[in-house]
N, C-alpha and C positions, 0 to 999 in steps of 0.2 A: 242235756244241752251239749252241743259240740264245743270242745275246748281246743280244737285243731285249727289255730289261726296264728298269724304272726303278730305279736303285740310288743311294741317297744318297751312298755312299762314292765311287763312280765319278764322280758329278757334282761333288762337292766337291774331290776330289784325284785327277784322272784319271792323273796321272803316276805315282802310287804304287798304282794299281789293278791287280790280277792278274785276267786274264780267266778265264772258266770253263775254257777249253781249257788254259791255263797251269796252273791249279789241278790239273786231272786229271793232266796230264803230270808235275807236281812230285810228286804222290802215287805215281804209277807208278814213278818213278825215285828215290824217297826214300832208298834205300840207297846211291845213287851220288854223293851230295853232302852237304855240311854247310852249314847256314845260317851266315852271318856276322852280326855285330851290325848292320851297315849294311842288312841285309835286313828289319830290324824294321818300318820304315814300310810296306813293301809287304805284308808278311804280316799286320800288324795293322790294315790299312786295310779293316776289315769290322766292322760293328756287329751282324751276324747278324740282319738284318731278314727274311731269307728270300726276297727278291725274285729273287736270281740262281739259286736252286736248288742251289747248291753250298756253302751255309753250313756244313753239317756237315763237308764236306771242308776248308773253310777253317779250321775249328776244329782239325782234325788237323794242319794246317800250323803253327798256333800252338803246339800241343804239341811239334812237332818242333823249332821254333826254341829252345824251352827245353831240350829233351833234348840239343840240340847245344851246350849250355853258354852260351847267350846270356842276358843279364840284361835285365829290363824294370823300369824305374823305376816305382814305385808299384804293382807287381803285388800285393803282399800286401794293400794297401788296397782294390784292385779286387775281390779274392777275398772279403774281409770284407764289402764292400758287397753283392756278388751273393748271398752266403750269407744275409745279413740281409734283403735286400729282393727278391731274385729278379731276373729280367730282364723288361723290358717287351715283348720280342720273342718270346714263346712261340708266338704265332700271327700269321700274316700278316693275318688279319681284324681284328687290333687296330690296324692302320694306318688312317688316316682320309683321306677325300677332303677337300681344302681347302674350308672353309666360306666363305660369302660374308663378306667383311671380314677374312678371315685372310690374313696376309702370306704369299703362296705362295713368296716368296723368303727366308723365314726360315731362316737358317743353323742355328739351334737345332733347329727342327722337322725340318729336312732331316737334320741329324746324327743325331738320335735315331730316324730312320726312320719318323717318325709320318705322313709324307705318302705317299700313293700316287696313281697316276694315276686 
């Protein structure tokens, strides 16, 4: 699977980023393991910008971490916000190329997946 894509989560926190191959393998073997609380940072290091091509699979891993009995601080507030406002990442085409004068190193824009190559 191709790992050559621009991903804000991998760029900001590479130590906690799960590769596409790892995501697929984790889903194939999901009945053979249980996530632990300390797996949270790795599993939730995805803003679902769609750049990797496995954002749906990553969502399934997020569901599994909850089904395995782990807790996520602020989850109910996140759900309430998404239900009220939706997500800005419905389409990759909503991401922008940096405009002249835009801080291309903006951690905020990078985190929200607004920048694309």
